[in-house]
C-alpha positions, -999 to +999 in steps of 0.1 A: +279+368-626+274+365-594+291+382-568+310+376-542+305+381-497+322+374-470+305+370-443+322+374-412+305+359-381+315+347-340+307+334-314+308+307-298+312+266-302+274+260-307+243+267-334+213+287-315+203+318-328+223+342-346+246+312-360+208+293-368+198+329-384+228+332-405+229+294-415+193+309-424+203+337-444+234+318-459+208+286-477+184+314-494+200+329-517+199+328-550+231+314-557+227+331-600+237+364-576+253+361-548+275+330-539+280+332-504+317+329-481+319+323-444+347+332-420+338+323-389+357+315-351+327+288-351+343+246-367+309+236-364+288+265-379+321+265-405+309+221-412+274+234-418+286+266-436+300+238-456+276+212-466+256+233-486+281+239-507+302+277-485+329+276-490+346+286-455+380+289-437+376+295-393+400+317-375+397+338-346+370+372-343+390+385-313+375+420-299+383+450-288+362+461-262+363+481-225+330+478-210+315+482-175+353+464-157+351+438-183+385+445-202+391+430-237+422+438-253+431+413-288+448+441-305+477+417-320+453+387-329+422+413-344+453+428-370+461+390-374+428+390-383+420+418-406+453+409-424+437+378-425+401+390-438+424+412-467+438+380-480+412+359-481+390+393-499+411+393-524+419+352-529+382+351-528+375+383-547+350+399-525+329+424-537+310+436-502+316+425-467+283+414-442+289+415-401+268+393-385+271+408-358+289+435-330+322+414-330+332+412-365+321+443-375+353+455-355+372+439-379+350+447-414+347+481-406+385+490-412+384+458-433+365+482-460+375+514-456 
């Protein structure tokens, strides 16, 4: 029986770099062992993943950051995203969480606890 893996990605509304790498990894998975699911904040990425039969959901993936004068404190959206992740881990019976980058890691670290 395959394990259900939730991949979480955040980025711009494009396909380049990390999106290409993620799509390549998703397409290369042995579906008899892994059932991938994708939560991302990009419709274009969700559409590409869905073409290969991957269940996807588009939802904002905020960040909490203070770095050299740049401040992003989207705390309420972060909590909403955490709740969404917890909700879909139950709905999709997720066994493993995969963060594709630093911003998604902020939410998945807490969700994995």
